[in-house]
Every structure is written in structure tokens, then in C-alpha cells.
C-alpha positions in Angstrom: -26.3 -0.1 -34.6 -26.7 1.5 -31.2 -23.7 0.3 -29.2 -20.0 0.8 -29.5 -17.9 -1.9 -31.1 -14.4 -2.9 -30.3 -13.2 -3.8 -33.8 -13.1 -0.5 -35.6 -11.0 0.5 -38.6 -9.2 3.8 -37.8 -9.3 6.6 -40.3 -7.4 9.9 -40.7 -10.7 11.9 -40.8 -14.1 11.2 -39.4 -17.3 13.3 -39.3 -19.5 13.0 -36.2 -23.1 14.4 -36.3 -25.5 14.8 -33.4 -29.1 15.2 -34.4 -30.5 17.0 -31.3 -34.0 18.1 -30.7 -33.1 21.9 -30.7 -29.7 21.9 -32.2 -27.6 20.1 -34.8 -23.9 19.6 -34.0 -21.3 18.4 -36.4 -17.5 17.9 -35.8 -14.6 16.8 -37.9 -11.9 14.9 -36.1 -8.6 14.4 -37.8 -5.6 12.4 -36.9 -2.5 14.6 -36.8 1.0 14.2 -35.4 0.1 11.3 -33.2 -2.9 13.0 -31.7 -6.4 14.0 -32.6 -7.4 17.4 -33.8 -10.8 19.0 -33.7 -10.5 20.2 -37.3 -13.9 21.9 -37.6 -17.2 22.2 -35.9 -20.7 23.7 -36.4 -23.6 24.2 -34.1 -26.9 25.2 -35.7 -30.4 25.7 -34.4 -33.0 23.2 -35.6 -36.7 23.7 -36.1 -37.5 20.4 -37.8 -35.9 18.3 -35.1 -38.3 19.5 -32.4 -41.3 18.0 -34.3 -40.5 14.7 -35.9 -44.1 14.3 -37.1 -43.3 16.7 -40.0 -41.7 15.8 -43.3 -38.1 14.5 -43.0 -36.9 16.6 -45.8 -37.3 19.7 -43.6 -34.6 18.3 -41.4 -32.7 17.3 -44.6 -32.6 20.9 -45.7 -31.2 21.9 -42.3 -28.6 19.2 -42.6 -27.6 20.3 -46.1 -26.9 23.8 -44.7 -25.0 22.4 -41.8 -22.7 20.3 -44.0 -22.2 23.4 -46.2 -21.1 25.4 -43.2 -18.8 22.5 -42.1 -17.0 22.8 -45.4 -16.0 19.2 -46.0 -16.6 16.9 -49.0 -16.9 13.8 -46.8 -20.6 12.6 -46.8 -20.1 9.4 -44.8 -20.7 10.3 -41.2 -21.2 8.7 -37.8 -24.6 9.8 -36.4 -25.9 10.2 -32.8 -29.6 10.5 -32.1 -31.7 11.1 -29.0 -35.2 10.1 -30.1 -38.1 9.9 -27.6 -38.4 6.1 -27.9 -34.7 5.5 -27.0 -34.2 3.0 -24.2 -31.1 1.5 -22.6 -31.3 -1.2 -20.0 -29.4 -4.2 -18.7 -30.5 -7.8 -18.3 -29.1 -11.2 -17.4 -29.1 -14.0 -20.1 -27.7 -17.5 -20.4 -24.1 -17.3 -21.7 -24.2 -17.6 -25.5 -22.4 -16.0 -28.4 -23.4 -12.3 -28.6 -25.0 -12.6 -32.0 -27.2 -15.4 -30.6 -28.1 -13.2 -27.6 -29.1 -10.4 -29.9 -31.3 -12.7 -31.9 -33.0 -14.0 -28.7 -33.6 -10.5 -27.6 -35.2 -9.6 -30.9 -37.4 -12.7 -30.9 -38.5 -12.5 -27.2 -37.7 -9.1 -25.7 -40.5 -9.4 -23.2 -38.8 -12.3 -21.5 -35.5 -10.6 -21.1 -36.3 -6.9 -20.7 -40.0 -7.0 -19.8 -40.9 -4.9 -22.8 -42.1 -5.6 -26.3 -39.4 -4.3 -28.6 -40.7 -6.0 -31.8 -41.1 -2.6 -33.6 -37.6 -1.4 -32.4 -34.1 -1.6 -33.8 -32.2 -3.4 -31.0 -28.5 -4.0 -30.2 -26.6 -5.4 -27.2 -23.2 -5.8 -25.8 -21.9 -7.9 -22.9 -21.0 -5.9 -19.8 -17.4 -6.5 -18.7 -17.9 -7.7 -15.2 -20.2 -10.5 -16.5 -17.1 -12.2 -18.0 -15.7 -12.9 -14.5 -14.7 -16.5 -13.9 -16.0 -18.8 -11.2 -13.7 -20.6 -8.7 -12.9 -23.3 -11.2 -11.5 -20.9 -13.8 -14.6 -21.1 -16.0 -16.8 -18.2 -17.1 -20.1 -18.0 -15.3 -23.2 -19.7 -17.0 -24.9 -16.3 -17.3 -23.9 -12.9 -18.6 -25.0 -9.4 -18.1 -26.0 -7.6 -21.3 -26.5 -3.9 -22.0 -29.5 -3.5 -24.4 -30.2 -0.4 -26.5 -33.2 0.1 -28.7 -35.1 2.8 -30.6 -38.4 2.7 -32.5 -37.9 1.8 -36.2 -40.3 4.5 -37.4 -38.4 7.2 -35.6 -35.0 5.9 -36.8 -36.5 5.7 -40.3 -37.5 9.4 -40.1 -33.8 10.3 -39.3 -32.6 8.0 -42.1 -35.0 9.7 -44.6 -33.7 13.2 -43.5 -30.1 12.1 -43.9 -30.8 10.6 -47.3 -32.6 13.9 -48.3 -29.3 15.7 -47.4 -27.3 13.2 -49.4 -25.5 12.1 -46.2 -24.5 8.4 -45.8 -24.8 7.3 -42.2 -22.1 4.7 -41.5 -23.8 4.1 -38.2 -26.7 5.5 -36.2 -26.1 5.3 -32.4 -27.9 6.6 -29.3 -26.3 9.8 -28.0 -26.8 8.4 -24.5 -24.0 6.0 -25.3 -21.8 8.0 -27.7 -21.1 10.5 -24.9 -19.6 7.5 -23.0 -17.2 6.9 -26.0 -16.0 10.5 -25.7 -15.6 10.4 -22.0 -13.6 7.2 -22.1 -11.3 8.6 -24.8 -10.6 11.8 -22.9 -10.4 10.4 -19.3 -8.8 7.0 -19.5 -6.9 7.4 -16.2 -9.8 8.7 -14.3 -12.0 5.9 -15.6 -9.7 3.3 -14.2 -9.6 4.9 -10.7 -13.0 6.4 -10.2 -16.7 5.4 -10.3 -18.4 8.1 -12.2 -21.9 9.4 -13.0 -22.1 11.1 -16.4 -25.1 13.1 -17.3 -26.0 14.2 -20.8 -28.7 17.0 -20.4 -30.3 17.5 -23.8 -33.3 19.6 -24.8 -35.9 16.9 -24.3 -34.2 14.2 -22.4 -31.3 13.4 -20.0 -29.2 10.2 -19.9 -27.7 9.1 -16.6 -24.7 6.8 -17.1 -23.1 5.1 -14.1 -19.6 4.2 -15.3 -17.4 1.6 -13.7 -13.9 1.3 -15.2 -15.2 3.6 -18.0 -17.9 1.2 -19.0 -21.7 1.8 -18.6 -22.7 -0.3 -15.6 -26.2 1.3 -15.5 -27.9 3.7 -17.8 -31.2 5.5 -17.4 -32.9 7.9 -19.8 -35.3 10.5 -18.3 -37.6 12.5 -20.4 -36.6 15.8 -18.9 -34.3 18.4 -20.5 -33.5 22.1 -20.9 -36.8 22.7 -22.7 -38.7 21.6 -19.5 -36.9 24.3 -17.5 -37.7 26.9 -20.1 -41.4 25.9 -20.2 -41.6 26.1 -16.5 -40.1 29.6 -16.5 -42.4 30.6 -19.3 -45.5 29.3 -17.5 -44.8 31.1 -14.3 -43.8 34.4 -16.0 -46.3 34.1 -18.9 -43.6 34.3 -21.5 -43.5 33.1 -25.1 -41.2 30.0 -25.5 -38.4 31.9 -27.2 -38.5 34.7 -24.6 -38.5 32.1 -21.8 -35.4 30.4 -23.3 -33.6 33.8 -23.4 -34.5 34.5 -19.8 -33.2 31.1 -18.8 -29.9 31.9 -20.5 -29.7 35.4 -18.9 -30.4 33.8 -15.5 -31.5 37.0 -13.7 -32.1 37.0 -10.0 -35.9 36.7 -10.6 -35.4 33.6 -12.8 -32.9 31.7 -10.7 -35.3 30.4 -8.1 -37.7 29.2 -10.9 -34.8 27.3 -12.6 -33.9 25.8 -9.2 -37.5 24.6 -8.7 -37.8 23.4 -12.3 -34.8 21.2 -12.1 -35.9 19.3 -9.0 -37.4 16.3 -10.9 -34.1 15.7 -12.6 -32.2 16.1 -9.3 -34.4 13.5 -7.6 -33.8 11.0 -10.5 -30.0 11.5 -10.4 -29.9 11.1 -6.6 -32.1 7.9 -6.7 -30.0 6.5 -9.5 -26.8 7.0 -7.6 -28.3 5.6 -4.4 -29.7 2.5 -6.2 -26.4 1.9 -8.0 -24.3 2.2 -4.9 -26.6 -0.3 -3.0 -26.7 -2.7 -5.9 -23.0 -2.7 -6.7 -21.8 -2.1 -3.1 -19.5 0.7 -4.2 -19.2 4.5 -4.0 -19.7 7.0 -6.8 -16.8 9.5 -6.4 -17.2 11.9 -9.3 -20.0 13.4 -11.4 -19.9 15.2 -14.7 -22.4 16.7 -17.1 -22.4 17.5 -20.8 -25.1 18.6 -23.2 -26.6 22.1 -23.8 -27.7 22.7 -20.2 -24.2 21.8 -18.9 -22.9 24.9 -20.6 -24.7 26.9 -17.9 -22.7 27.1 -14.6 -25.9 28.3 -12.8 -27.9 25.3 -13.9 -25.2 22.9 -12.8 -24.9 24.6 -9.4 -28.6 24.4 -8.8 -28.5 20.7 -9.9 -25.5 20.0 -7.6 -27.3 21.7 -4.7 -30.4 19.6 -5.2 -28.6 16.3 -5.7 -26.2 17.0 -2.8 -23.3 16.0 -5.0 -20.9 18.3 -6.9 -21.4 18.0 -10.6 -18.6 19.3 -12.9 -19.2 20.6 -16.4 -17.3 18.2 -18.6 -15.3 19.5 -21.6 -15.1 16.8 -24.3 -12.5 18.7 -26.3 -9.9 19.0 -23.6 -7.7 16.3 -25.1 -8.1 17.4 -28.7 -5.9 19.8 -30.5 -7.8 23.2 -30.9 -4.9 25.7 -31.1 -5.7 26.5 -34.7 -9.0 28.2 -33.7 -7.0 31.1 -32.3 -9.4 33.7 -30.9 -12.3 31.3 -30.8 -10.9 29.7 -27.7 -13.3 31.1 -25.0 -16.4 30.7 -27.2 -15.4 27.1 -28.1 -14.8 26.2 -24.5 -18.2 27.6 -23.4 -20.1 25.5 -25.9 -17.8 22.4 -25.7 -20.2 20.4 -23.4 -22.8 20.4 -26.2 -20.4 18.8 -28.6 -20.0 15.6 -26.6 -22.4 13.3 -28.5 -21.0 14.3 -31.9 -17.4 13.9 -30.7 -18.3 10.5 -29.2 -19.8 9.3 -32.4 -16.6 10.0 -34.2 -13.9 9.4 -31.6 -13.6 5.6 -31.7 -13.0 5.6 -35.4 -10.2 8.2 -35.8 
């Protein structure tokens, strides 16, 4: 399953797990006193996740350690992934029951999305505005559908790693869409009033979600992330990858213009996505937010904002969660909060 469902059973405790390319993130969300509490969280570096060609049990070992650090006995988790093959697009189809639409997409994806997805897991949901009625009070004869897909072999690799760690995935979803779940949950009023662009800047890829009434009206996934910035810095300064990453984090005066230059391809894609959406939908995007590891850096977001010509705020996905019990961890937790968005979004709809 790759897309959010509306008919979910709520539970008192849910574990969300984000299998990122460079980091693994796990959160425990717990219902408490009418609200939701971020009971626990763990962020750990991953070596296995950067090279999915290796044995899945390497990632499994990292996941076992992660769950030990998390300190919960629950082994049924909601999982978010950001694999290279992930794709999200929209298409128009004849109006039909959604399960029939999914079957049609699986049988003839080329017809509807102009791409052969035979070897992909595929899911779809109807976009809200396609349910509009015509002048006679009837639903239109067509519907707009959001389609998400990922290569079966890649998803199978993740499944094998989870099985190796004795973790049962209740669902595997694309992180490009779980971040939308978290944003909806924490910004209900803003979603109703504003048209928003939400970026999730990961290590290897960035998802660009245009949200109308909180729902993804357009989604693009660009194969550009924090690693590309580090690689550019390393190539110019002839640094080893780890040293280049450290220099990017330090953001010295010598590194700043290199980071600004490296981020230009992403800025152009974000700008073109906004322009295309506004022309197509005849609307105005009023706010922009970013999450993911690179969104933890104020300098990177400032460079990106300058290049795009649109102010982009760092989005804190834990702002509506109870976190008082972390006591002195507050500032540290706030600084890494944007990187927890996908894991929180995997768990949020179910608690």
C-alpha cells in the first residue's frame, strides 16, 4: 500500500519507521489525555540503506539495533520508504469504483500514465476535486486519480530487511506521501485556507507536493537531495565524502557559495513546479514549507528560498505533539524535528 486510506482503526500506540538512504528514523506515537504524545524517537545513521544492492540482512541488523534503542516491544510498524524507483503522478480515468480503477492501472499502466509499471507495486486514490458534480447534480463521467508506484524488487529488498529484523510491516508507504499525512494532521486550519507547497528534502531525492485543501493536487519526485550538495562541495574542494558532509554542516563562508550553487537544480524544479501548478489550476501558492534532513539547516533553506524567489519555512512536524517529557532535550529535538516528518506521517493517521 502506498497511499493513505480514510478507513483506519485508531490505536493507543503506533510505531512509525522511515527507511531513509542515510538515516533510519523511528517514532512512537501514543494517545494520551485527548492528544497525541511523541513518546519516543530514534535517529540513526545507516550504511546499508545507501546501497540497496547489498544483502538485505545488513539493513536488518541496523533495524534491530534501532528497535533496541527505541525500547518498545511492539514489532508491528508503519513503514515509509523513499526508493529510487518511487513515482507519483496523476491521471484522468473513466469514473469507476476505485478498486476497478486500480486493476485497470495494473493491467494497462501505459494507457493511463504513459509508463510500463508491470514490475511495480501500484496504488491509487481519487483526488477530491474530481468528485465535483456537473450542472445536473451528477458526478462527472471522469475522475482524477493520484497514482503511486515502486519497483517490486526494491520493495522486496526492504521487506526482506524488515523480516530479518523480525519487524512486521503493517503497511509500506512512500515517504513522499506520508509527509503529507503529518502536515495535514498538524496544520488542519492552514490547509483549509492556503495553497501550500511542501518539500521533503532527503539524502537522494526530494518530493515536491502541491497541496490544495491539504490534499496532494500535484506531486513530483526529483532525484536530488542532500548528498548531491555534499558531493558537489567535495568535488570542488577535493574532499572525501564524510569530510564534505561535515563541511556542509559547518557551513563556513568558503562553503556557502558552493552550497548555493549546488542547490540551483532543485530550486529550478521547485520554481517550475509552482509556476506550472498555478497556471494549470488557476490559483496562487501562498506558503512553502520544507522537511527532511536538509530542512534542518537554516542556511540551506535560505539559499533555496533565494534561488526559488519564494520564502520557504522549515516545517516542524512535532509542533502539535506532546513533547514536554523530554525535558532538556527540547532544543536538540526541535532542531532535528524536520527529519522525523516521514516517520510521523506513517504513524499519525492510525493513532
